[in-house]
MIDRENRO-617009 format. One line per field, with one value per residue (C-alpha): x, y, z; residue in one letter. Coordinates in pm, whole numbers, padded with zeros to 5 digits, always signed. Example, Ala and Ser with C-alpha at 12.3 -4.5 7.8 and 13.67 -1.06 7.14 Angstrom:
u	c(+01230  +01367)
v	c(-00450  -00106)
w	c(+00780  +00714)
resn	c(A  S)
This chain:
u	c(-01040  -01236  -00936  -00775  -01101  -01118  -00764  -00777  -01086  -00928  -00596  -00781  -00959  -00630  -00460  -00750  -00757  -00383  -00406  -00702  -00526  -00211  -00416  -00593  -00261  -00109  -00407  -00394  -00021  -00062  -00332  -00108  +00183  -00035  -00174  +00179  +00275  -00024  -00031  -00057  -00048  -00405  -00561  -00646  -00983  -01283  -01365  -01657  -01624  -01326  -01496  -01699  -01771  -01727  -01968  -01820  -01835  -01467  -01357  -01328  -00954  -00907  -01120  -00933  -00595  -00688  -00819  -00507  -00283  -00469  -00431  -00058  -00011  -00194  +00019  +00334  +00220  +00147  +00492  +00655  +00452  +00553  +00917  +00909  +00722  +00971  +01266  +01121  +01033  +01378  +01545  +01338  +01384  +01758  +01763  +01538  +01757  +02107  +02189  +02546  +02412  +02312  +02658  +02821  +02601  +02677  +03052  +03028  +02848  +03121  +03390  +03205  +03164  +03536  +03624  +03395  +03545  +03902  +03804  +03642  +03950  +04178  +03954  +03972  +04354  +04380  +04140  +04358  +04612  +04360  +04332  +03962  +03847  +03636  +03367  +03341  +03303  +03028  +02848  +02866  +02733  +02406  +02392  +02133  +01897  +01882  +01591  +01695  +01595  +01230  +01224  +00862  +00505  +00441  +00377  +00477  +00822  +01106  +01266  +01531  +01669  +01450  +01152  +01371  +01503  +01149  +01062  +01357  +01232  +00879  +00756  +00418  +00182  +00044  -00312  -00293  -00485  -00437  -00520  -00568  -00620  -00607  -00270  +00077  +00032  -00287  -00105  +00191  -00050  -00222  +00109  +00203  -00129  -00057  +00285  +00111  -00156  -00134  -00052  +00251  +00511  +00414  +00262  +00461  +00367  +00500  +00425  +00411  +00438  +00538  +00897  +00844  +00804  +01045  +01335  +01665  +01873  +01916  +02000  +01661  +01467  +01581  +01373  +01068  +00781  +00654  +00652  +01013  +01124  +00947  +01101  +01451  +01435  +01325  +01598  +01869  +01749  +01765  +02117  +02215  +02113  +02277  +02595  +02814  +02741  +02794  +03146  +03262  +03558  +03520  +03861  +03996  +03651  +03521  +03155  +03062  +02910  +02546  +02435  +02303  +02140  +02377  +02080  +01941  +02137  +01952  +02152  +02096  +01728  +01688  +01838  +01602  +01306  +01386  +01432  +01089  +00924  +01094  +00965  +00670  +00796  +00619  +00731  +00966  +01141  +01155  +01331  +01577  +01653  +01706  +01962  +02140  +02152  +02218  +01916  +01615  +01309  +01074  +01180  +01282  +00928  +00785  +00995  +00839  +00480  +00452  +00545  +00366  +00044  -00059  +00022  -00044  -00072  -00244  -00563  -00461  -00195  -00452  -00722  -00501  -00440  -00107  +00035  -00099  +00059  +00392  +00404  +00354  +00018  -00192  -00550  -00662  -00838  -00702  -00874  -00892  -00992  -01045  -01061  -01164  -01365  -01623  -01482  -01393  -01607  -01454  -01104  -01152  -01299  -01012  -00738  -00871  -00956  -00704  -00686  -00437  -00430  -00370  -00046  +00079  -00012  +00171  +00470  +00500  +00477  +00749  +00980  +00927  +00974  +01306  +01414  +01338  +01521  +01832  +01862  +01698  +02015  +02065  +01710  +01597  +01305  +01057  +01134  +01088  +00760  +00615  +00745  +00574  +00253  +00267  +00337  +00035  -00184  -00074  -00150  -00500  -00571  -00477  -00688  -00988  -00941  -00946  -00572  -00248  +00061  +00290  +00169  +00199  -00108  -00131  -00172  -00437  -00792  -01063  -01351  -01618  -01586  -01777  -01779  -01860  -01890  -01820  -01814  -01471  -01551  -01686  -01377  -01145  -01332  -01366  -01002  -00907  -00695  -00916  -00662  -00389  -00359  -00355  -00279  +00052  +00135  +00063  +00281  +00560  +00554  +00569  +00852  +01070  +01056  +01025  +00885  +01191  +01427  +01238  +01261  +01637  +01660  +01465  +01674  +01990  +01878  +01580  +01758  +01755  +02037  +01877  +01895  +01612  +01307  +00949  +00903  +01023  +00730  +00769  +01145  +01071  +00880  +01196  +01316  +01155  +01210  +00996  +00726  +00725  +00724  +00417  +00238  +00317  +00200  -00118  -00207  -00173  -00468  -00687  -00986  -00823  -00861  -00568  -00297  -00137  +00239  +00260  +00081  +00325  +00610  +00452  +00455  +00830  +00803  +00771  +00409  +00427  +00395  +00050  -00047  +00045  -00226  -00481  -00382  -00420  -00767  -00878  -00834  -01138  -01458  -01676  -01971  -01763  -01631  -01661  -01415  -01479  -01356  -01330  -01261  -01187  -01037  -00714  -00589  -00347  -00633  -00848  -00824  -00918  -01043  -01136  -01417  -01471  -01843  -01837  -01595  -01722  -01533  -01204  -01329  -01477  -01144  -01076  -01416  -01394  -01049  -01069  -01204  -01364  -01365  -01444  -01536  -01524  -01533  -01659  -01899  -02013  -02379  -02554  -02426  -02660  -02395  -02144  -02397  -02530  -02246  -01961  -02097  -02410  -02242  -01943  -02175  -02161  -02435  -02657  -02647  -02273  -02314  -02343  -02397  -02295  -02332  -02284  -02362  -02126  -01954  -02063  -02372  -02684  -02652  -02308  -02442  -02711  -02796  -03055  -03217  -03299  -03576  -03581  -03370  -03423  -03636  -03841  -03663  -03695  -03355  -03327  -02981  -03051  -02849  -03136  -03182  -02854  -02717  -03006  -02876  -03156  -03058  -02691  -02796  -03011  -02722  -02502  -02757  -02767  -02388  -02381  -02632  -02447  -02109  -02262  -02346  -02110  -01764  -01437  -01429  -01711  -01658  -01893  -01899  -02007  -02098  -01807  -01508  -01689  -01994  -01781  -01589  -01914  -02070  -01751  -01744  -02114  -02063  -01758  -01963  -02259  -02042  -02163  -01807  -01700  -01981  -01872  -01511  -01602  -01683  -01481  -01170  -01262  -01041  -01089  -00985  -00704  -00713  -00346  -00263  +00067  -00117  -00368  -00135  -00055  -00426  -00508  -00223  -00334  -00697  -00602  -00374  -00651  -00902  -00653  -00556  -00920  -01010  -00720  -00753  -01133  -01280  -01523  -01366  -01454  -01276  -01258  -01482  -01344  -01513  -01451  -01565  -01734  -01492  -01203  -00888  -01063  -01369  -01171  -00887  -00893  -00996  -01182  -01199  -01289  -01270  -01161  -01515  -01792  -02032  -02033  -02260  -02359  -02481  -02726  -02695  -02374  -02528  -02277  -02282  -02569  -02441  -02115  -02092  -01921  -02200  -02470  -02312  -02277  -02645  -02753  -02546  -02698  -03053  -02984  -02803  -02929  -03263  -03514  -03559  -03906  -03967  -03688  -03453  -03103  -02957  -03158  -03049  -02689  -02697  -02864  -02613  -02316  -02458  -02516  -02182  -02017  -02239  -02174  -01802  -01792  -02006  -01810  -01511  -01654  -01706  -01367  -01358  -01577  -01587  -01617  -01935  -02065  -02374  -02444  -02660  -02794  -02913  -03172  -03531  -03471  -03274  -03610  -03738  -03754  -03544  -03265  -03311  -03275  -02934  -02783  -02572  -02791  -02609  -02680  -03026  -03174  -03076  -03164  -03429  -03614  -03676  -03908  -03824  -03492  -03611  -03664  -03325  -03151  -03312  -03169  -02824  -02844  -02918  -02602  -02415  -02547  -02440  -02092  -02056  -02164  -01910  -01639)
v	c(+00865  +00550  +00320  +00453  +00422  +00057  -00025  +00168  -00028  -00355  -00286  -00185  -00522  -00701  -00530  -00620  -00975  -01025  -00883  -01106  -01410  -01342  -01296  -01629  -01801  -01658  -01773  -02121  -02155  -02026  -02286  -02556  -02452  -02454  -02791  -02932  -02810  -02967  -03273  -03611  -03961  -04062  -04331  -04667  -04709  -04697  -05041  -05202  -04981  -05124  -05090  -04768  -04616  -04255  -04064  -04206  -04567  -04571  -04651  -04341  -04381  -04376  -04062  -03891  -03990  -03850  -03529  -03478  -03548  -03287  -03034  -03108  -03076  -02743  -02612  -02724  -02542  -02227  -02238  -02282  -01989  -01770  -01864  -01789  -01463  -01351  -01444  -01251  -00945  -00943  -00963  -00678  -00464  -00521  -00402  -00108  +00008  -00085  +00110  -00029  -00365  -00203  -00059  -00390  -00575  -00317  -00347  -00727  -00703  -00476  -00722  -01015  -00824  -00740  -01106  -01220  -00963  -01079  -01444  -01366  -01172  -01464  -01705  -01481  -01464  -01843  -01901  -01698  -01979  -02251  -02316  -02374  -02444  -02149  -02361  -02574  -02263  -02126  -02457  -02444  -02088  -02244  -02455  -02234  -02285  -02663  -02800  -02982  -03346  -03370  -03651  -03697  -03588  -03577  -03210  -03264  -03395  -03155  -03063  -02831  -02739  -02428  -02601  -02752  -02408  -02275  -02548  -02445  -02086  -02181  -01985  -01995  -01722  -01485  -01354  -01077  -00851  -00870  -00532  -00538  -00261  -00225  -00065  -00026  +00353  +00316  +00077  +00315  +00597  +00376  +00278  +00645  +00705  +00415  +00569  +00890  +00706  +00613  +00257  +00360  +00301  -00039  -00225  -00490  -00411  -00560  -00445  -00714  -00654  -00815  -00875  -00598  -00353  -00504  -00651  -00464  -00672  -00436  -00721  -00877  -00548  -00463  -00754  -00529  -00778  -00924  -01284  -01259  -01111  -01392  -01667  -01519  -01484  -01847  -01966  -01778  -01938  -02280  -02202  -02123  -02472  -02641  -02434  -02709  -02953  -02681  -02609  -02970  -03032  -03315  -03400  -03080  -02930  -02665  -02569  -02204  -02117  -02015  -01675  -01655  -01351  -01166  -01032  -01379  -01418  -01585  -01405  -01062  -01130  -01224  -00888  -00712  -00906  -00778  -00423  -00439  -00562  -00301  +00004  +00057  +00096  +00143  -00026  +00256  +00249  -00131  -00121  +00143  -00076  -00379  -00190  -00068  -00408  -00604  -00819  -00910  -00708  -00951  -01252  -01053  -00917  -01267  -01395  -01121  -01239  -01493  -01241  -00941  -00803  -00612  -00733  -00485  -00631  -00586  -00788  -00973  -01143  -01252  -01364  -01591  -01910  -02017  -01666  -01668  -02007  -01906  -01591  -01789  -01626  -01835  -01720  -01968  -01770  -01438  -01108  -00994  -00639  -00584  -00209  -00039  -00355  -00209  -00416  -00726  -00962  -00832  -00862  -01228  -01303  -01127  -01295  -01641  -01577  -01600  -01521  -01626  -01523  -01744  -01554  -01638  -02005  -02033  -01837  -02054  -02371  -02245  -02147  -02467  -02689  -02521  -02547  -02919  -02982  -02797  -02964  -03300  -03494  -03302  -03340  -03629  -03850  -03692  -03344  -03456  -03624  -03311  -03082  -03304  -03288  -02907  -02897  -03120  -02896  -02591  -02769  -02858  -02507  -02356  -02620  -02514  -02164  -02311  -02288  -02483  -02423  -02488  -02178  -01809  -01716  -01372  -01534  -01789  -01668  -01805  -01955  -01931  -01606  -01527  -01609  -01952  -02043  -02394  -02564  -02676  -03044  -02981  -02781  -03055  -03327  -03134  -03028  -03395  -03320  -03488  -03773  -03535  -03466  -03086  -03081  -03260  -03038  -02728  -02857  -02937  -02584  -02441  -02664  -02679  -02303  -02397  -02057  -01886  -02128  -02067  -01691  -01719  -01930  -01670  -01389  -01565  -01673  -01447  -01111  -00892  -01093  -01427  -01725  -01906  -01951  -01973  -02304  -02483  -02375  -02005  -01946  -01678  -01477  -01411  -01508  -01520  -01149  -01067  -01297  -01122  -00785  -00891  -00979  -00642  -00452  -00657  -00562  -00186  -00130  +00177  +00111  -00147  -00076  +00107  -00126  -00083  -00063  -00415  -00559  -00376  -00539  -00882  -00857  -00904  -01202  -01564  -01627  -01958  -01757  -01640  -01989  -02138  -01918  -02052  -02414  -02344  -02196  -02513  -02708  -02532  -02731  -02763  -02571  -02274  -02143  -02128  -02126  -01857  -01916  -01579  -01633  -01305  -01252  -01447  -01711  -01455  -01219  -01497  -01598  -01847  -01707  -01874  -01692  -01760  -01754  -01836  -01613  -01760  -02085  -01898  -01672  -01958  -02063  -01710  -01695  -02047  -02006  -01653  -01550  -01247  -01091  -00722  -00606  -00226  +00070  +00423  +00334  -00022  +00023  -00190  -00466  -00744  -00875  -00931  -01104  -01335  -01397  -01410  -01507  -01715  -01910  -01969  -02135  -01862  -01879  -01569  -01516  -01460  -01170  -00825  -00510  -00170  +00163  +00514  +00859  +01122  +01382  +01675  +01879  +01838  +02184  +02102  +01865  +01910  +01585  +01634  +01381  +01576  +01428  +01678  +01957  +02330  +02257  +01991  +01707  +01396  +01270  +00898  +00792  +00434  +00256  +00326  +00699  +00846  +00894  +01125  +01476  +01646  +01457  +01552  +01913  +01909  +01774  +02054  +02320  +02178  +02199  +02555  +02668  +02490  +02632  +02982  +02940  +02673  +02806  +02610  +02263  +02061  +01688  +01522  +01140  +00961  +00591  +00506  +00648  +00601  +00800  +01078  +01101  +01105  +01382  +01590  +01569  +01668  +01970  +02070  +02055  +02256  +02523  +02436  +02350  +02707  +02840  +02610  +02722  +03085  +02987  +02670  +02537  +02189  +01888  +01526  +01215  +01044  +00673  +00619  +00587  +00776  +01091  +01110  +01288  +01560  +01628  +01647  +01889  +02118  +02094  +02197  +02479  +02623  +02626  +02792  +03051  +03141  +03173  +03412  +03618  +03651  +03741  +03567  +03218  +03067  +02733  +02409  +02129  +01774  +01517  +01178  +00819  +00587  +00305  +00505  +00640  +00924  +00746  +00580  +00686  +01053  +01322  +01612  +01798  +02165  +02373  +02072  +01931  +02175  +01982  +01621  +01529  +01174  +01139  +00850  +00515  +00319  -00025  -00292  -00407  -00656  -00802  -00912  -01297  -01293  -01092  -01303  -01622  -01469  -01367  -01716  -01869  -01631  -01707  -02079  -02063  -01757  -01707  -01459  -01168  -01015  -01203  -01020  -01217  -01225  -01128  -00804  -00729  -00793  -00539  -00278  -00334  -00313  +00011  +00172  +00062  +00248  +00553  +00562  +00524  +00813  +01064  +00985  +01167  +01506  +01520  +01439  +01602  +01749  +02107  +02019  +02099  +02014  +01955  +01621  +01599  +01266  +01325  +01052  +01016  +00645  +00737  +00831  +00470  +00319  +00012  +00239  +00526  +00291  +00178  +00525  +00560  +00656  +00984  +01094  +00936  +01113  +01453  +01388  +01600  +01475  +01762  +01688  +02023  +02198  +02537  +02411  +02237  +02547  +02760  +02525  +02548  +02929  +02918  +02715  +02972  +03250  +03059  +03006  +03379  +03461  +03216  +03367)
w	c(+01892  +01797  +01768  +02083  +02277  +02171  +02273  +02603  +02702  +02593  +02770  +03087  +03077  +03012  +03307  +03539  +03403  +03467  +03819  +03902  +03757  +03961  +04280  +04223  +04152  +04470  +04678  +04527  +04589  +04946  +05013  +04866  +05087  +05400  +05295  +05258  +05605  +05781  +05565  +05737  +05605  +05517  +05729  +05578  +05412  +05640  +05772  +05603  +05288  +05097  +04760  +04800  +04460  +04339  +04121  +03800  +03914  +04025  +04381  +04602  +04647  +04263  +04227  +04513  +04364  +04020  +04174  +04385  +04083  +03877  +04159  +04190  +03813  +03813  +04100  +03919  +03605  +03803  +03962  +03620  +03481  +03774  +03726  +03352  +03408  +03673  +03454  +03158  +03367  +03530  +03189  +03044  +03356  +03341  +02980  +03066  +03357  +03245  +02929  +02940  +02818  +02489  +02433  +02527  +02276  +02009  +02071  +02054  +01718  +01579  +01687  +01529  +01201  +01194  +01257  +00974  +00740  +00814  +00768  +00434  +00325  +00413  +00218  -00087  -00063  -00036  -00323  -00560  -00563  -00643  -01013  -01080  -01429  -01551  -01711  -01397  -01179  -01401  -01370  -00992  -00995  -01107  -00794  -00628  -00925  -00873  -00671  -00353  -00324  -00220  +00035  +00137  +00077  +00451  +00529  +00893  +00803  +00884  +00551  +00689  +01028  +01039  +01193  +01465  +01553  +01575  +01826  +02042  +02037  +02140  +02439  +02607  +02486  +02749  +02717  +02457  +02223  +01846  +01696  +01319  +01068  +00692  +00610  +00760  +00777  +00985  +01218  +01259  +01338  +01596  +01761  +01794  +01973  +02210  +02284  +02396  +02599  +02972  +02859  +02651  +02924  +03061  +02762  +02579  +02218  +01897  +01541  +01273  +00900  +00573  +00467  +00214  +00504  +00757  +00558  +00610  +00366  +00069  -00169  -00096  -00082  -00435  -00569  -00519  -00553  -00225  -00350  -00470  -00137  +00053  -00159  -00151  +00227  +00271  +00036  +00230  +00553  +00389  +00269  +00628  +00739  +00440  +00454  +00597  +00317  +00054  +00179  +00162  -00063  -00313  -00453  -00610  -00658  -00422  -00432  -00426  -00089  -00116  +00010  +00367  +00526  +00762  +00960  +01041  +01365  +01651  +01920  +01766  +01701  +02070  +02160  +01917  +02061  +02410  +02285  +02120  +02441  +02659  +02470  +02232  +01874  +01542  +01219  +01116  +01457  +01440  +01101  +01226  +01530  +01303  +01095  +01407  +01575  +01251  +01331  +01117  +01230  +01055  +01263  +01570  +01598  +01553  +01843  +02059  +01999  +02288  +02560  +02402  +02548  +02235  +01882  +01601  +01250  +00910  +00905  +00588  +00803  +01061  +00818  +00604  +00800  +00638  +00697  +01052  +01119  +00965  +01179  +01499  +01580  +01820  +01868  +02135  +02413  +02285  +02199  +01836  +01739  +01367  +01308  +00981  +00917  +00678  +00389  +00593  +00381  +00059  +00207  +00306  -00036  -00212  -00004  -00086  -00453  -00737  -01108  -01378  -01742  -02043  -02103  -01753  -01796  -02131  -02004  -01691  -01902  -02137  -01851  -01653  -01960  -02044  -01679  -01674  -02004  -01889  -01548  -01621  -01536  -01211  -01078  -00860  -00962  -00719  -00851  -01212  -01124  -00966  -01242  -01501  -01299  -01291  -01665  -01725  -01507  -01707  -02035  -01920  -01787  -02124  -02300  -02088  -02230  -02582  -02645  -02682  -02467  -02766  -02949  -02872  -02661  -02823  -03167  -03069  -03125  -02895  -03091  -02819  -02625  -02308  -01938  -01797  -01428  -01303  -00967  -00848  -00906  -01257  -01344  -01218  -01409  -01735  -01731  -01667  -01360  -01099  -01073  -00946  -00573  -00568  -00195  -00261  -00559  -00352  -00067  -00313  -00454  -00103  +00025  -00286  -00362  -00728  -00831  -00681  -00862  -01184  -01141  -01090  -01406  -01608  -01459  -01575  -01921  -01997  -02041  -02353  -02508  -02434  -02664  -02486  -02712  -02599  -02782  -03093  -03311  -03229  -03273  -03531  -03271  -03067  -02722  -02382  -02329  -02636  -02501  -02162  -02336  -02534  -02210  -02057  -02364  -02372  -02015  -02062  -02291  -02256  -02037  -01809  -01437  -01277  -01150  -00811  -00772  -00627  -00930  -01158  -00971  -00999  -01378  -01366  -01130  -01231  -01342  -01157  -00834  -00940  -01054  -00716  -00561  -00809  -00733  -00363  -00421  -00602  -00276  -00123  -00068  -00378  -00232  -00113  -00446  -00823  -01112  -01374  -01730  -01898  -02271  -02448  -02795  -02763  -02522  -02378  -02290  -02142  -01779  -01509  -01180  -00854  -00673  -00303  -00223  +00147  +00343  +00671  +00608  +00655  +00934  +01137  +01290  +01411  +01581  +01726  +01882  +02022  +02360  +02189  +01841  +01800  +01449  +01453  +01217  +01174  +00890  +00953  +00857  +00749  +00979  +00862  +00619  +00898  +01118  +00847  +00599  +00851  +01192  +01129  +00846  +01075  +01327  +01592  +01855  +01809  +02188  +02160  +01913  +02070  +01864  +01993  +01817  +01945  +01811  +01679  +01898  +01679  +01778  +01559  +01404  +01259  +00996  +00731  +00544  +00267  +00033  -00281  -00497  -00787  -00936  -01005  -01317  -01133  -01316  -01095  -00980  -01049  -01167  -01277  -01547  -01791  -01719  -01598  -01952  -02048  -02136  -01939  -01623  -01661  -01721  -01407  -01205  -01340  -01241  -00886  -00859  -00996  -00733  -00454  -00553  -00529  -00159  -00020  +00074  +00064  -00084  -00241  -00305  -00553  -00574  -00895  -00922  -01157  -01345  -01675  -01566  -01417  -01745  -01946  -01733  -01744  -02126  -02145  -01918  -02117  -02436  -02299  -02134  -01783  -01677  -01754  -01532  -01250  -01285  -01209  -00849  -00790  -00957  -01085  -01005  -01118  -00927  -01124  -01203  -01123  -00754  -00782  -00899  -00612  -00372  -00623  -00696  -00323  -00257  -00541  -00424  -00068  -00188  -00407  -00117  +00117  -00143  -00217  +00153  +00211  -00108  -00121  -00458  -00690  -00668  -00330  -00335  -00532  -00662  -00659  -00884  -00720  -00762  -00512  -00430  -00579  -00420  -00236  -00098  +00181  +00409  +00297  +00548  +00389  +00719  +00771  +00451  +00244  +00259  +00348  +00125  +00008  -00284  -00375  -00735  -00762  -00587  -00656  -00700  -00806  -01168  -01170  -01500  -01338  -01345  -01005  -00845  -01012  -00876  -00530  -00538  -00647  -00366  -00109  -00221  -00175  +00159  +00350  +00529  +00383  +00626  +00603  +00277  +00093  -00130  +00027  -00313  -00316  +00041  -00064  -00349  -00130  +00148  -00091  -00229  +00111  +00254  -00034  +00024  +00399  +00346  +00097  +00287  +00603  +00451  +00558  +00936  +01086  +01433  +01706  +01573  +01204  +01007  +00659  +00447  +00275  -00039  -00164  -00522  -00587  -00469  -00397  -00081  +00078  +00056  +00409  +00316  +00194  +00439  +00740  +00615  +00669  +00988  +01282  +01353  +00992  +00961  +01265  +01118  +00752  +00577  +00269  +00023  -00273  -00437  -00488  -00355  +00000  +00001  -00132  +00142  +00408  +00250  +00250  +00624  +00675  +00467  +00693  +01005  +00860  +00788  +01144  +01286  +01067)
resn	c(G  K  S  L  S  L  I  C  G  A  L  S  W  L  R  D  F  E  E  K  K  Q  R  E  E  A  Q  L  L  A  L  E  D  R  G  Q  E  G  K  K  E  P  A  S  D  E  P  G  R  P  D  S  K  G  G  A  G  E  P  D  W  V  T  A  F  V  Q  K  K  E  E  R  D  M  V  D  R  L  K  E  E  Q  M  R  R  K  K  R  D  D  R  L  E  K  I  R  Q  N  V  Q  L  K  Y  A  A  K  R  K  R  S  E  E  E  E  T  K  R  L  L  Q  L  S  K  E  V  L  S  E  G  I  G  V  D  V  L  E  Q  L  D  H  N  E  E  E  L  I  L  A  E  Y  E  S  D  D  E  K  K  V  V  S  G  L  E  E  D  D  D  D  L  E  E  E  H  V  T  K  I  Y  Y  C  S  R  T  H  S  Q  L  S  Q  F  V  R  E  V  Q  K  S  P  F  G  K  D  T  R  L  V  S  L  G  S  R  Q  N  L  C  V  N  E  E  V  R  R  L  G  A  L  Q  L  I  N  D  R  C  M  E  M  Q  K  N  K  H  E  K  K  S  D  E  E  I  E  G  K  K  R  R  V  S  R  T  V  C  P  F  Y  S  Y  E  Q  M  Q  F  L  R  D  E  V  L  V  E  V  K  D  I  E  Q  L  V  A  L  G  R  E  T  K  A  C  P  Y  Y  G  S  R  Y  A  I  P  A  A  Q  L  V  V  L  P  Y  Q  M  L  L  H  E  P  T  R  R  A  A  G  I  K  L  K  N  Q  I  V  I  I  D  E  A  H  N  L  I  D  T  I  T  C  I  H  S  A  E  V  S  G  S  Q  L  C  C  A  H  S  Q  L  L  Q  Y  M  E  R  Y  R  K  R  L  K  A  K  N  L  M  Y  I  K  Q  I  L  Y  L  L  E  R  F  V  A  M  L  G  G  N  V  N  Q  N  P  S  C  Q  A  V  S  Q  T  G  T  V  L  K  S  I  N  D  F  L  F  Q  S  Q  I  D  N  I  N  L  F  K  V  Q  R  Y  C  E  K  S  L  I  S  R  K  L  F  G  F  V  E  R  Y  G  G  P  A  T  A  V  K  T  N  K  E  N  Q  K  L  G  G  L  Q  N  F  L  L  T  L  Q  Q  G  S  D  K  E  G  D  P  P  M  E  A  E  N  D  Q  L  R  T  A  S  P  L  M  Q  I  E  G  F  L  S  A  L  T  N  A  N  Q  D  G  R  V  I  L  N  R  Q  G  T  V  G  Q  S  S  L  K  F  L  L  L  N  P  A  V  H  F  A  K  V  V  E  E  C  R  A  V  I  I  A  G  G  T  M  Q  P  V  A  D  F  R  E  Q  L  L  S  C  A  G  V  D  P  A  R  V  V  E  F  S  C  G  H  V  I  P  P  E  N  I  L  P  I  I  L  C  S  G  P  S  N  Q  Q  L  E  F  T  Y  Q  T  R  D  L  P  Q  L  M  D  E  M  G  R  I  L  C  N  L  C  N  V  V  P  G  G  V  V  C  F  F  P  S  Y  E  Y  E  K  Q  V  Y  A  H  W  E  K  T  G  L  L  T  R  L  A  T  K  K  K  V  F  Q  E  P  K  K  A  N  Q  V  E  Q  V  L  V  E  Y  A  K  C  I  K  R  C  S  Q  A  G  G  Q  M  T  G  A  L  L  L  S  V  V  G  G  K  M  S  E  G  I  N  F  S  D  D  L  G  R  C  V  I  M  V  G  M  P  Y  P  N  I  K  S  P  E  L  Q  E  K  M  T  W  L  D  K  T  M  P  R  P  A  G  Q  A  P  S  R  V  L  T  E  N  L  C  M  K  A  V  N  Q  S  I  G  R  A  I  R  H  Q  K  D  F  A  S  I  L  L  L  D  H  R  Y  A  R  P  A  I  F  N  K  L  P  E  W  I  R  E  R  T  Q  V  K  P  A  F  G  A  A  F  A  E  L  R  K  V  R  T  C  I  L  C  M  A)
């Protein structure tokens, strides 16, 4: 209900705002009309005051003229707005009322497709009689791999006709609300709620998403990786604008026509835009409509933005300025609601950070060098110049890792291992690339689509039967495919963090795509980021990483342009980080910041939060890095769980600080036989590391709880061992019997030895004020810890009639500085229990209440 409450309030304001604005416009126009009717020619200047001065030192007649001109211009603008608004409303109403228009448009599309098919067939028949040399045809098949001539470094220069088309499509943006959330599934769920709300019938809503989610061209979708889909889409658009020149006949030679996207039809996308504005649709419905209308949902939805009242989009799209600009999102005087914003700072940091490995750098250099050698005679001077600059950058990056691009990175040992942090300027100077304009190189990569061309080149010549070698010195090591295989094997070592599906797909993409992100990151201001050189074992295993320290620099434009920004979430405590790191650093006036928090809908008796300071054998509970590995502490934790599983019905979810600690505790319990004792009351499940296995574990967990509740007997449910910050600490609802008790083992402080965290803490201590004498770095670690705790324990209570107990196993939770960072609705009901007996008695009371309710 939180998200819907937000949007209903916002849409109510928007409706009132539009009505008020229209009333004011009508009054102003009525006054203007009456003024025109009774208007008389002004008399000549008053005698004796030919040079009377206005307030600004100008003559009165000049001031009056300027004022009247401004009024006339404003009236003209209002009339134009009214005319556009009426035209748009009439068009949408016509579509809404006249269903025949849809069928007419569909019939027209079918006729156009049939005409295209017949034309293509006739071309194929004619081409059979043309004798084209086979070798020549093969050569022309490579045409799409050649870089187009790069005319200018001016980023405002129109390179293709695409930008001109976009100008023609420009429409004035109405006042609107941008609603952002974390994932596409959350957005689809939100749109379905809007459809059921009182605003569902008369709100112009558009859902935005990535090409990966909205593309309906199967040829492009098969590429899998987001970056490849983006580049292929842009290339097909460029081909559309260059199609005429490609089909020119030179003597007896005929060039092969480049592929254009059949769904990129302006007329059909206009139709899709209107369909989107007429009726609220989620992303799935939008994609289905795109397939039906043979129109691109990605661009059709973008064309609907200006007239939309509510734009729903993932917040990565809003927070990244180049993506925002490309999508046509204008934030001036608009409302932005960022929901599920508990990890907003981390998201901004992650979006604008980048990491590349030594293997990727060497691979990109090898690919680009071979590409340049093969097409040297076909490439223009500007292209060659920029390619040589990129090659030089790659050479210097590898040199900074202690390697050489002309040798296999997996065979080059690093002499001085360890992690080194450098400022951006120091990195540029020491790598000897400070004389290269990275802004121009970045713009060249973006405009030329060089990474896409390079990927096509590797696809063509980098297969299993390739004859392309990584370099002259390493011909014995095999071709490019063997090199890529080595990289993949090197990244699948035991102990590495689990990789998401998108990262798996990116392994097959051109490494230059990843490197472009790193080059872009290096254009940040020197004080806002650091470059981390991580030298490990071999050059291939080493990496360069850009770490953004100041997320406010990228959030400032959002705050400056918008009428209002709402940062919302169910577990936002503590909020000091948002106020200081995002808003204060962005220059927001403190008077403009308003905090609002409300309690939970559940009655007080439905939740039992307990801070437990010691276990059944009076062992103090303090799970620090120094003490948590002690066998007696792990035994005490096991005894607590055994007692709880005896009295708590249904599901128990236990959160550990890390995967490694959960694995260590599980092995210890297995060895001591405690796991067997636990299994007599609850079937034990472990959170998997791989994302594709999470669903299966959750299904089995739920089935076990349901089966035990129906069958009765000694086993009363299931115990799920999870990890803070893992797959089940966010976005999973352990409602009702799935989570009757949530246990937090220790305090999940971030790894203080992490170079990234240490640098962030140093930066905070230098730039942030010291509240109550506390070091900002200490506040940061406490806040990160408690955000993770609050997010995890919030998995349990999911609706008004839900109930659960929450156990925080560590005496440090009772400290005022930590205790006050719990959400208010939990904090005001929390009991601190120094001994286990008192806590266990409270839990037994809850058990009795549950039995009575049953």
